[in-house]
C-alpha positions in Angstrom: 13.8 1.1 5.0 10.9 3.1 5.2 8.3 1.2 7.3 11.4 0.7 9.3 12.3 4.9 9.4 7.8 4.9 10.1 8.1 2.6 13.0 10.9 3.7 14.9 9.5 7.4 14.5 6.3 6.4 16.2 7.8 4.6 18.9 9.8 7.7 19.8 7.3 10.5 19.5 4.2 8.4 19.7 1.1 7.8 18.0 -2.2 10.2 17.8 -4.0 6.5 18.0 -2.6 5.7 21.3 -4.9 5.0 23.8 -5.0 6.0 27.3 -5.8 3.2 30.5 -9.5 2.2 29.8 -11.6 3.5 33.0 -11.3 0.0 35.1 -13.0 -1.1 38.2 -10.8 -0.7 41.2 -10.8 -4.9 41.6 -8.6 -5.4 38.6 -6.0 -3.4 40.3 -5.7 -6.4 43.2 -3.1 -8.6 42.9 -3.7 -12.2 42.8 -1.9 -15.6 42.4 -2.1 -16.2 38.8 -4.6 -19.2 37.6 -2.3 -21.3 35.2 -3.7 -23.7 32.4 -1.6 -26.3 31.2 -0.9 -27.1 27.6 -0.2 -31.0 27.9 2.5 -32.2 24.9 3.3 -35.6 23.8 7.5 -36.0 25.1 7.1 -33.8 28.0 6.7 -30.5 26.0 4.4 -29.0 28.6 4.0 -25.8 29.2 1.8 -22.9 31.1 -0.6 -20.2 30.4 -0.1 -17.9 33.1 -3.6 -15.7 34.0 -4.2 -13.1 36.2 -4.0 -9.1 36.7 -0.9 -7.2 37.2 1.0 -10.3 36.5 4.0 -7.6 34.8 4.0 -6.1 38.4 3.5 -9.0 40.4 4.4 -12.0 38.9 7.9 -10.6 36.9 10.3 -13.6 38.1 8.0 -16.1 36.6 7.8 -14.3 33.3 11.8 -13.9 33.0 12.4 -17.8 34.2 11.0 -19.2 30.9 13.8 -17.1 29.0 16.5 -20.2 29.1 19.5 -18.4 27.6 21.1 -15.1 28.3 19.8 -12.8 25.4 16.2 -11.8 24.6 15.1 -9.5 21.7 11.4 -8.2 22.5 9.3 -7.6 20.0 6.3 -5.5 19.7 4.7 -2.7 17.5 4.4 0.9 17.6 1.0 1.0 19.3 2.0 -1.5 22.1 5.3 -0.6 22.9 4.7 3.3 24.3 2.6 1.1 26.7 4.5 -1.9 27.9 7.7 -2.7 26.6 9.4 -0.9 29.4 8.1 -2.4 31.8 9.0 -6.2 29.8 12.4 -4.9 29.4 12.8 -4.4 32.6 12.0 -7.4 33.7 14.4 -9.5 31.8 17.2 -7.0 32.8 16.5 -7.4 36.4 16.9 -11.3 35.6 20.4 -10.8 34.2 19.5 -10.9 30.7 20.9 -9.2 27.6 17.9 -7.3 26.0 17.5 -6.3 22.1 14.2 -4.2 20.6 12.3 -4.6 17.4 9.5 -2.2 17.2 7.3 -3.2 14.1 4.4 -1.4 12.2 0.6 -1.7 13.6 -1.6 -3.7 11.3 -2.7 -6.8 9.5 -1.2 -5.3 6.7 2.0 -5.6 8.2 1.9 -9.1 8.5 4.4 -9.8 5.5 7.5 -10.9 4.9 9.1 -7.9 4.4 8.0 -6.8 8.2 9.4 -10.1 9.7 12.7 -9.4 7.5 12.8 -6.7 10.6 13.3 -9.3 13.1 15.5 -11.3 11.3 17.8 -8.3 10.7 18.1 -7.6 14.8 18.7 -10.8 15.6 21.5 -11.1 13.1 22.9 -7.6 13.5 23.2 -8.3 17.2 24.7 -12.4 16.7 21.8 -13.3 18.6 22.7 -17.6 18.8 20.1 -20.5 19.1 20.2 -19.8 22.9 18.5 -16.8 22.6 14.6 -16.3 23.2 12.3 -14.3 21.5 9.5 -12.2 23.1 6.3 -11.5 21.7 4.8 -8.4 23.3 1.1 -7.8 21.2 -1.8 -8.8 19.8 -2.2 -11.6 17.3 0.1 -10.3 14.2 2.9 -9.7 16.6 2.4 -13.3 18.1 2.1 -14.9 14.9 4.9 -13.4 13.2 7.3 -13.6 16.3 6.4 -17.0 16.5 7.2 -17.7 12.9 10.6 -15.9 13.1 11.7 -18.2 16.2 10.7 -21.5 14.5 12.8 -20.2 11.3 15.6 -18.4 12.8 18.8 -20.7 12.7 16.1 -23.5 12.3 14.5 -22.7 15.6 14.8 -20.7 19.0 12.4 -20.6 22.2 9.9 -17.8 22.6 7.3 -16.6 24.6 3.8 -15.1 24.1 3.0 -11.6 26.0 -0.4 -11.3 24.6 -1.9 -8.0 25.2 -5.5 -8.6 23.3 -8.4 -10.6 23.8 -7.8 -12.5 20.6 -4.3 -13.4 21.1 -5.2 -13.9 25.2 -8.1 -16.6 24.2 -6.6 -18.4 20.3 -4.1 -17.2 18.7 -1.2 -17.0 21.5 -1.9 -20.9 22.8 -0.8 -23.9 20.2 2.0 -22.9 18.5 0.1 -22.0 15.0 2.7 -19.5 13.4 3.2 -17.7 10.3 2.5 -14.3 7.8 0.2 -13.4 5.0 0.9 -13.5 1.2 -0.8 -11.3 -1.0 -2.9 -14.9 -2.1 -4.0 -16.0 1.2 -4.1 -15.3 4.6 -1.0 -17.4 7.1 -0.4 -19.5 4.0 3.3 -19.1 5.1 4.0 -20.9 8.5 5.1 -23.2 11.0 3.7 -25.2 14.0 6.4 -23.6 16.9 5.2 -24.1 20.6 6.2 -21.1 22.7 7.9 -21.4 26.2 4.9 -19.8 28.0 2.1 -17.6 27.7 2.0 -15.3 30.3 -1.2 -13.0 30.1 -1.8 -9.9 32.0 -5.4 -8.8 31.6 -4.6 -5.5 32.7 -3.4 -5.2 29.6 -6.6 -5.2 28.2 -7.3 -1.6 29.8 -5.5 0.0 27.1 -7.2 -2.5 24.0 -9.8 -0.1 21.8 -13.3 -1.5 22.2 -13.3 -2.5 18.2 -10.5 -4.9 19.3 -12.4 -5.9 22.1 -15.2 -7.0 20.5 -13.3 -8.7 17.5 -11.6 -10.8 20.0 -15.0 -11.6 21.4 -16.1 -13.4 18.3 -12.9 -16.3 19.3 -14.8 -16.6 22.5 -18.3 -17.2 21.2 -16.5 -20.2 18.9 -15.5 -22.2 21.8 -18.9 -22.7 22.7 -20.7 -23.0 19.5 -18.2 -25.9 18.5 -17.2 -28.0 21.6 -19.0 -25.9 24.8 -22.5 -26.1 24.9 -22.4 -24.9 28.9 -19.8 -22.2 28.3 -22.0 -20.6 25.3 -24.7 -20.5 27.2 -22.6 -18.5 30.3 -21.9 -16.2 27.1 -25.3 -15.6 26.5 -25.5 -14.0 30.2 -22.4 -12.4 30.2 -21.7 -10.9 26.8 -22.4 -7.5 28.5 -20.1 -7.7 31.3 -17.4 -8.2 28.8 -18.1 -5.6 27.1 -18.3 -3.0 29.9 -14.4 -5.1 31.0 -15.5 -6.4 34.0 -12.5 -8.2 35.5 -14.0 -11.3 37.2 -16.0 -12.2 34.1 -12.9 -11.7 31.6 -10.2 -13.7 33.7 -13.3 -16.2 33.3 -13.5 -16.2 29.9 -10.1 -16.1 28.9 -9.3 -19.0 31.4 -12.6 -21.2 30.0 -11.3 -20.1 26.2 -7.7 -21.4 27.2 -8.7 -24.8 28.9 -10.6 -25.6 25.7 -8.4 -24.8 23.2 -5.4 -26.6 25.3 -7.5 -29.6 25.3 -7.7 -29.5 21.3 -3.8 -29.1 20.9 -3.2 -31.6 23.4 -5.1 -34.1 21.6 -4.2 -33.0 17.6 -1.1 -30.2 17.7 -0.4 -30.2 13.9 -4.1 -29.9 12.8 -4.6 -33.2 11.1 -8.0 -33.2 12.0 -10.0 -32.3 15.4 -8.0 -29.4 16.1 -9.1 -27.6 12.5 -12.2 -27.0 14.0 -11.4 -23.8 15.8 -11.1 -22.4 12.5 -15.5 -22.2 12.5 -16.4 -19.7 10.3 -12.5 -18.8 9.3 -12.5 -20.0 5.7 -15.2 -17.2 4.8 -14.1 -15.0 7.0 -10.6 -15.5 5.4 -11.8 -14.7 2.4 -13.6 -11.9 3.6 -10.1 -10.2 4.9 -8.2 -11.3 1.8 -10.9 -10.4 -0.7 -11.4 -6.7 1.3 -8.0 -5.6 1.8 -6.1 -7.1 5.1 -6.6 -4.1 7.7 -9.9 -3.7 6.6 -11.5 -5.7 8.7 -10.1 -6.9 11.9 -9.6 -10.4 11.7 -12.7 -11.3 15.0 -14.7 -8.9 12.8 -14.6 -11.3 9.6 -14.9 -14.3 11.5 -18.2 -13.1 13.0 -19.2 -12.8 9.5 -17.9 -16.3 8.7 -19.2 -17.9 11.2 -22.7 -16.2 10.7 -22.1 -17.7 6.7 -21.3 -20.9 8.3 -24.1 -21.3 10.0 -26.8 -20.2 7.6 -24.9 -23.0 5.4 -25.6 -25.8 8.2 -28.9 -24.6 8.5 -29.5 -25.0 4.7 -28.8 -28.6 4.5 -30.8 -29.1 7.6 -27.5 -29.7 10.3 -29.1 -27.6 12.9 -32.2 -26.2 14.1 -33.4 -22.5 13.5 -33.3 -21.7 16.9 -29.8 -22.2 17.0 -29.6 -19.9 14.0 -31.1 -17.8 16.0 -29.3 -17.7 18.9 -25.6 -17.5 17.2 -27.1 -13.8 15.3 -28.5 -12.5 18.5 -24.7 -13.3 20.3 -23.2 -12.0 17.5 -25.1 -8.7 17.6 -25.1 -8.7 21.1 -21.1 -8.1 21.4 -21.8 -5.8 18.6 -20.0 -8.0 15.6 -20.6 -7.8 12.6 -23.2 -10.7 10.6 -22.9 -9.5 7.4 -21.3 -6.9 4.5 -21.7 -3.6 4.3 -22.7 -2.1 0.6 -19.2 -1.2 0.2 -17.6 -4.3 0.3 -16.0 -5.8 -2.9 -16.7 -9.2 -1.9 -18.5 -11.5 -5.0 -19.4 -14.9 -5.3 -16.9 -15.7 -7.8 -14.0 -13.6 -5.2 -15.3 -16.1 -2.6 -15.1 -18.8 -4.3 -11.5 -18.3 -5.9 -10.2 -17.5 -2.3 -11.7 -20.0 -0.6 -10.4 -22.3 -3.1 -6.7 -21.6 -1.8 -7.7 -21.6 1.9 -5.4 -23.8 3.9 -7.7 -26.4 4.5 -7.9 -27.3 0.7 -6.4 -31.2 0.5 -5.9 -32.9 -2.8 -8.2 -30.2 -4.2 -10.7 -30.4 -2.4 -12.5 -27.6 0.3 -13.6 -28.9 3.7 -15.2 -27.1 6.2 -15.9 -26.5 9.2 -19.8 -26.5 9.7 -21.8 -26.7 13.0 -24.0 -30.2 13.2 -26.6 -31.3 15.6 -27.4 -30.1 19.3 -25.2 -26.7 20.3 -21.6 -27.8 21.2 -21.1 -29.7 18.5 -19.2 -29.5 14.5 -17.9 -31.2 11.8 -14.6 -30.9 9.5 -15.9 -32.4 6.6 -15.3 -31.7 2.5 -19.4 -33.9 2.8 -21.3 -31.2 2.0 -23.8 -29.8 -0.3 -21.7 -27.4 -2.8 -25.3 -25.9 -3.8 -26.0 -25.1 -0.2 -22.6 -23.5 0.3 -23.6 -21.4 -3.1 -26.7 -20.5 -1.9 -25.1 -19.0 1.5 -22.7 -16.8 -0.4 -25.1 -15.9 -2.8 -27.6 -14.8 -0.2 -24.9 -12.7 1.4 -23.5 -11.0 -1.7 -27.4 -9.9 -2.3 -27.7 -8.3 0.6 -24.2 -6.2 -0.3 -26.3 -5.2 -4.0 -29.5 -4.6 -1.6 -27.7 -2.3 0.5 -25.9 -0.7 -2.8 -29.4 -0.3 -4.4 -31.0 0.9 -1.3 -28.3 3.9 -0.6 -28.8 4.9 -4.7 -32.4 5.3 -3.9 
C-alpha cells in the first residue's frame, strides 16, 4: 500500500529526478519511415521491431494496430509516466481502445512480486479479460515485469513493448524473456512470452539520464564480442558518437543489435543453447547486483564489470589473446563503464561463489559460463572450464577492492 501511494503521489506531483529533454541535434526531429527488423519464430509467430525517430508522433496507427482486443492496460513508472504516458494513452484512445493505467515505482529494487501485484490488481479491478493487451512503457525493469504479468494473467494475454532506454531497446524488449527478482537471485521467477511487437521511438532517448545511456551501451558491446566482430570494430570507432547521442549512430547501433538478437532468438527461443551466449558477463554481473543490493548498480554497469571478469578468466585459460583483453578493457573505459569494483563494495570471494551457484545457468548443480574463446566475435557456453581460473579471477577482483580500501586508509 505504501508503495502504491508513493507511486501515485510521484506521478501526480512529479519527481525531482525527472529530466527535461536532453539537447539533441535537429536531425533527430526529422520524421522518416521506421526501419523494421523481424523476429522470425516457429509456427508463424513472427513479430516486428519498429525503429525510428518520433514514431509515437508519426506512426501511432501502427502501434495501435498491434493491440488486438478492446482493452489496453498501459504500465509505466513514476519516472517515465510524466514524460510519455499521456501520448501513448492518446494513441490507443484515438484507435477506439478503452485504456487503463498502472504506474509503478521506479527502480530495480521494485522488480519484485509485491510490485508485480499492482499490475494484477489494476487488471482484475477493471475486469480485463483474455482479449486485453498490456503495454510496457519504460526501460528493462518495466518490460520484464509487464511481460511476466502478461504471461501469467489469465494464463497469458497479449503485450506490446515500448522501450524508452538503450538497455531495453537493444536487448531486454526483444525475445520474450520476462520475470522478476527474488532476494536469492535475479530474474529467477519468470517466463518466455513474446510481445506482439516492439516499438522503438529513438527520440525517447533524449530524456534518458547519461548514466542509464552508458549502462545500455554495455549490451551493445556484448553483441560484437560474442558474435559480430565487424560490429565491435564499428563500436570502437563510434562509442564517442553514441555518448554524444548522435541520432544516426544510435539508430545504427540499435538496428544492428536488434538484428543480432533476433537471429539468436530465432535459433533458440527458449534458451536451450546458443541464446545463453547473450548473457556474456551476466553470471558475474548478477552476483554483483545481488550482493551489492538491487538498485546500487544499474544492470549494464554490473554487466560491464562481469564482462571484464569473463574476459579476464578467458585470458587466464589461454582462450583469448592478450590483445583482445586490452581491447575489451579499452572499449568499456571509452564508454565510461566500470571495469572493477569500488572500495566500498561488499563483495567477497565467498559471496561471488555463493551467488553464482544459484544462477539460472546452473544445470544439475553444475555452473555453466559464457566465456570468450578464439578470435573476436567467438564465445562458448560451457561447464568445461578451469575452476582455478574462475577463482583466480574472482580473487583478483576482490583484491582490487581490498587494495582500494587500504589506499583510502593511508
